[in-house]
C-alpha positions as CSV (number, residue, x, y, z in Angstrom):
1,X,-84.5,-40.1,19.6
2,X,-84.7,-37.0,21.8
3,X,-86.2,-33.7,20.7
4,X,-83.3,-31.7,22.1
5,X,-80.7,-33.2,19.7
6,X,-82.1,-31.6,16.5
7,X,-79.5,-29.7,14.6
8,X,-79.9,-26.9,12.1
9,X,-77.6,-26.3,9.1
10,X,-74.9,-23.7,9.8
11,X,-76.4,-20.7,7.9
12,X,-80.0,-21.2,8.9
13,X,-81.4,-18.5,11.3
14,X,-82.9,-19.7,14.5
15,X,-85.7,-18.8,16.8
16,X,-86.1,-15.1,17.4
17,X,-83.9,-14.1,14.5
18,X,-85.8,-16.3,12.0
19,X,-89.1,-15.0,13.3
20,X,-87.9,-11.4,13.0
21,X,-86.8,-11.9,9.4
22,X,-90.1,-13.6,8.5
23,X,-92.2,-10.9,10.1
24,X,-90.2,-8.2,8.3
25,X,-90.6,-10.0,4.9
26,X,-94.3,-10.4,5.3
27,X,-94.7,-6.8,6.5
28,X,-92.8,-5.6,3.4
29,X,-95.0,-7.7,1.1
30,X,-98.2,-6.4,2.7
31,X,-96.9,-2.8,2.5
32,X,-96.2,-3.2,-1.2
33,X,-99.6,-4.8,-1.9
34,X,-101.4,-2.1,0.1
35,X,-99.6,0.7,-1.8
36,X,-100.5,-1.0,-5.1
37,X,-104.2,-1.3,-4.0
38,X,-104.4,2.3,-2.9
39,X,-102.7,3.4,-6.2
40,X,-105.4,1.7,-8.3
41,X,-108.3,3.5,-6.5
42,X,-108.2,6.9,-8.3
43,X,-108.3,5.2,-11.7
44,X,-110.6,2.4,-10.7
45,X,-112.5,2.3,-14.0
46,X,-109.4,1.5,-16.1
47,X,-107.5,-0.5,-13.5
48,X,-110.4,-2.6,-12.0
49,X,-108.7,-5.9,-13.0
50,X,-105.4,-4.9,-11.3
51,X,-107.3,-3.6,-8.2
52,X,-109.2,-6.9,-8.0
53,X,-106.1,-9.2,-8.3
54,X,-103.9,-7.1,-6.0
55,X,-106.6,-7.1,-3.3
56,X,-107.6,-10.7,-3.7
57,X,-104.6,-12.6,-2.3
58,X,-104.6,-11.0,1.2
59,X,-108.3,-11.8,1.7
60,X,-108.3,-15.4,0.4
């Protein structure tokens, strides 16, 4: 079996296009989490649990 004969399903993105989509998706997720983290800072006393759980996934 040769490595050059691998085939992808028709609709599956390849190479650069797939990497670009993945990078954009991860960037959007990080942006949303960052905004949520910053939004909880002014009311840290009442939203400490939300602040903790929003900030935890990127660091673990």
